[in-house]
N, C-alpha and C positions, 0 to 999 in steps of 0.2 A: 798491220793494215789499219787505216783510220776508221773505216766502216765497211761492213759487209752487207750486200743485198743478195739474199738467196731466194731465187724464184724458180718454182717448178712448173713448167708449162704442161707437160703430159705425165702420165703415170710411168713408173719403172724407168727412171733416168738411166741412160747408158753412157753418157759422156759428160765430162767436165770441161768448161772453158774458163780459164783465168785470164782476165784482161789486164794488160800491163799498166793500165791507169791506176791500179792498186786501190781503186775506190769502190769496186764492186766485184762480186763473184757471182757468175751466172750458172745456173744448173739447167741444162737442156737435155731432153731425151733425143735419141737418135732419130725418132720420127720427126721431131721438130726440125732437126738439122736438114733432113731430107726436104722439108718444105721451104727451107731458107738456104738455098745454095749460095756460096760465097758470102757467108754471114758477116765476115769482117775482112778488111784489107788494110794494108799498111799504107800510110800516106808517104809515098816514096819521094814526093817533091821536097819534103822537109828533110830527107836523108842525104841530100847532095852536100858534098864537102865535109861530111863527118859521118863516121860509122855509128855514132850514138845519137845523132840529131833527132832521128825519128823513132828512137827506141820505144818510147812510151806513147806514141801517137797513133793509136788504133782507131780506125773509123769504120762504121757500119755501112755496107752497101747492099741494101735490101729494098726490093719493091714493096712498099708498105701496103699496096693495094692487094697483094697476094697473100697477106698474112691476116691473122685474126686481130680484133681490136686490142686484146690484151697483149699480144706479141708486139703489135705496132707501138703501143704505149711504152713497153719496156725498152724497145730499141731507140725510140725517140729520147727517152730519159737518159739512156746511156750515151747516145751521141752528144747530147748537151753536156753530160758530165765530162766526157773526154775533151771536148773543145774548150770548156771553161777551165778545166784543170791545166790545159796546155797554155792558155793565154793569161790566166790570172795568177799573179805571184802571191804567196802567203804574206800577210801583214803581221804586225805585232799583236793584233787582236785574234789571230788564229786563221785557219783556212776559210775561204769563202764558201758558203753553202752552195751546193749544186743540185742538179736534178736527181742524182742518185741519193743524195741526202734527203731530199723531199720525199722520195719514194718510200723511205723507211721511217718517216716521221709521223706515221699515223697514230701511234701511241706515244704520248708525251712521257719522257723519262729524262729529266734534267737535273742539274745540280744548281742549287741556289744556296749561297753562303756555306758551301762545303757539304751540304746535306743532300742526299739523293732523294728526289721526289718523283712520284708516279701519279698518273691521272687515270681514274676509272672512267668508264664511258657514261658520263652523266647526260641526261636529257636536258640540255640547257634551254631555259624558257625563251620563247620568241619575244614576248613583251616584258622587258626588264626595267622599264621606266617607272619604278615605284616611288611613291611619295610618302614622306614621313607623316604619320598620323598623330593626333593629340595623345597626351599621356593618359593612361587608364586612371591614374589618381586624380586627374582633373575632370574626368567625366562624371556625369550624374549617375546614380544607381540605375536609372531606367535605360541609359545609353550604354552602360558598361558592357553588358553581354554582347551587344551587337558590335561594339568597338573591339572587344576581345577577339571575336570571330574574324573581323576585318584584318586584325594584326596577324592572326594565324594564317590567313590566306596570303597576306603579303609575304610571310616567311616561306610559303610554298614556291616562290619564284627561285629558280636555280640559276646560278651564275657560272661563268667560265673562269676557272682558276688555272687552267693548264695551257691551252694554246695562246691565250692572250690575258695574262694575269693582271695587266694594268688597265684593262677595260672596265667600264662601269664602276669605277672606284667610289663615286658618290653614292650609287645605289647599293653597292655592297656594304657600305658603312651604315646605310639606313636599315638594312636587314640585320646587321650585327647588333646595332643598338636596340632594335625591336626585340630580337631574341633575348638579349640580356634583361630587358624590361619584363618580358613574359616569364622568364625564370624567377625573377624576384617576386613577381605578382602571384604566380601560382603557388609559391612557397608560403606566402603570408595571407592569402585570401581563400575563403572557402565558398563564397556565394557564387563563384563563376562556374562551379561544377554542375552545370545543367546538361540535360540529355543532348541538346543540340550541338554542344562543343565536341563531343566524343568523335563523331566522324571527321570533323575538321582537323582535330589534333592527330588522329591516326593517319589521315591522308597526307598532312604536312610532313609527318615523320617518314612515311613511305616514299614520297616524292623526293625528299632530300637524301635518303640513305640507300634505297633499293636500286641497284644498278649492276651492270656487268663489270666485274673487277678487271683491272689490268692484268695481262698475262704475267706469269712468274718471271723474274729477271734471270734466273739460272735454273730452268726446269730440268736440264739433263746433266748439270755439272755436279760439283761436290756438294754435299749436304750443307745446309745453312747452319752456321755456328753463331749463336747469339752473342758470344763473347768476342768474336773476331769480325763478323760480317755486319755491315750497316744495313738495316732494313730500308726499303723504299717507303717514304712517307707520303701520305695523301695530300695532294696540292690544295684541295678544298677544305682542309681541316679547320681553318678559322671559322667557317660556318658550321661544318659538320659536328664539331665538338659541342657547340651551343645547342644544336638540335638534339643531340643525345642527352645533354644535361637537362634540357627542358622536358623531354619525354620521361626521363627517370623521375624528375620531381613530380610529374603528372601521375605516374604509376604509384609513387610512394606516398602520395597525399592521403590523409585519413578520409577525405571525402571521395576518393576514387571508388567507383561502383563497378565491380567486375560483371555484375549481371547486365549492365547496360553496355559495357565495353566489349563483351563477348560477341556482340553482333559484328564487330569490326576487327577485333584481334582474334583471328580464327586460325585454322591449320595452314592456310595459304600464307598468311602473315608470318607465322612461325617458320615455315619452310624458307621463305625469302630471307628472314633474319639469319637462319643457320647458314645459308649460302655465303653470307658476308664474313663468316669466321675464317675464310681462306684469304682475307686481305693480309698484305705484308706489313701493314702499319700496326705496330703493337698497341698504340694508343687507342685505335678504334676497336681492336679485339678486346681490350680491357673494358670499354664501355659496353660492347656486345655481351660480354660475360655477365656483367651486372644486370643488363636489361633482360636477358633470357632468364636469369635466376629469379628476377622479380615476377616475370610472367609465369614461371613455373609455380611460384608460391601463391599467386593471386588466382590462377585459373586451373581449378582442379581437373576439369574435363580435358585439358590439354596435356596433362602430365605424361600419360602413357604414350601419346603421340610424340612428344618431345624426346622421350627416352628411345623410342623406336627410330626416329630420324637420326639421333646421335649414333645409334648402333649402325645404321646404314652408312654414315660418314666413316666410321671406324672400319667397317668391312671394306669399303672402297680404298681406304688408305692402306690397309694391311695387304690386301690381295691384288690390288690393281695399280694404284699410282705411287704409293709410298711417298707422296708429297701432299701435305696439307698444313697450312700455317697455324691453324687454330686448335690443334690437338691438345696442347697443354691447357688452354682455357676451357675447352669442353671437359677435360678431366677434372679441372677445379670445380666446375659445376657439379659433376657427378660425385665428387668427394662429399660435397654438402648434401646431395640427394641421398647417397648411400648412408650417411650418418643419420638420416631421418627414417630409414627403413624400419618397419615394425617387425617384432619377433613373434613367431619364428619366420625366418626368411622364406619368401615365396620361391617356388621352383624356377620361375622365369628370371629371378635375380641371381640365383646360383648359376644358371646357364649363361647369363651375361658375364659373370666372372670368368667362367672356364672357357667360353668360346669367343669372347670379345677382348676382355682385359688382358688375359694371359698371352694371347697371340700378338699383342702389341709389343711384346719383348723381342720379337724377331725382326722388327724393322730396323734398318741401319741407322736411322736418326733417333734412336732411343734416348740419347743424352738430352735431347731438346725438351722432353716431357717426362723423364724418368721420375723426378720427385713427386709429381702429381699422380703418376701411375702407382707408385709405391704406396702413397697415402690411401688411394682407393682400395688397394688389395688389403692393406692393414685394417681398414675399416670393416671389410668383410670378415676377416679372421677374428677381430674383436667381438663381432656380433655372433659368429658361429665358429668356434674353434675346431669343429669337426671338418671344416674345409681345408685345414692345414695340409693334410696328406695330398689331396688332389692338386692343391696349389704348388706344392713342392715338386710333384711329378710333372706338372705343366712347365715349371721353370726349367727343370732338367731337359724337357723335350725341346725347349727353345734356347738351350744353353749355347752361347757362341763358341766356336771351335778355333777361329783364327783371328778373333777381334779382342785383344787383351783389355782395352779400355772398357769395352762393353762387359767383359767378365767382371772387372772390378766393380762396376755399377751394380751388377746383379748379386754380387756377394753382399 
């Protein structure tokens, strides 16, 4: 089938209807069918003279006034799908999009140049008519701080790269060139690190990056294999990459003042940052890993909170979903954190090893993050050899019984 539209009108569906248009699959409950007598009929006029003429020509015959708005919208879309597919012949460019296609096009997932791209739910700015500002190098010292803030605010404008990638090309280029200028400037100049720029920089980063991620492309199917499967790449990456680069240069600058930034980089900020680790785009996860590591190193008061939230992600991954894209990156961060633990190890760190790290061995997608997990456990054993016995007992507890590749990894 070219496309499936699965719609559930009521709870506890009792009956399946597969329409011969082979463009959509409807899932109705028996209660819905009782409200929609004669939900479909065959167009017999097109069947005359041939046994197959009307084979795939199903039409809906429902009084739309007697059904809910959502049901009426579904039926209208499918009626349009059936009539269009019957009248429009496929061309060399592919099948003509119809109403059923439009109904499943809420989340962009397209191929461009052979690469699969996804689009998260960005809050696209209403006013996107931005104008190019003078170069910071050409401004006088008195005007430079104000101009820097103006450029930061300009970069807080979010563009649409998914539904209409060719829109606002001129303004997208203005933002791209401005971000590149800011990256170079913040790396070479120290006088711009005044207190007034901190909220502007943090807000610009948050507006560009914090968003609802696109749903997983295969949430219930086979586990993701990084060597075989192609990840879904973020369509807005041309701007998103530069935003991450600028923020990292900002955090890594010798003039960065954590005592000022802590007003804006708080627990809520960290929690939103951690939520992004579930993105399918490995390029973004790599930037997130470095960004979170820098924040962990700069803000001492956030360290316990970061470890706690990473624990919560692991608990959900182990005991609930078994699906999270950023486990390997989070383990890389933890490997560096564990390496810096002071001796003797605190009891909370030992509990973390036995109750969080070891149970990660039982997840079926162990191969995706096994090298990082093994490194973390080895770091613990090097710091405290007395943990060897409980670690071995833990590995035996989660030893695979029917999964030979997993056995080889654990050996």
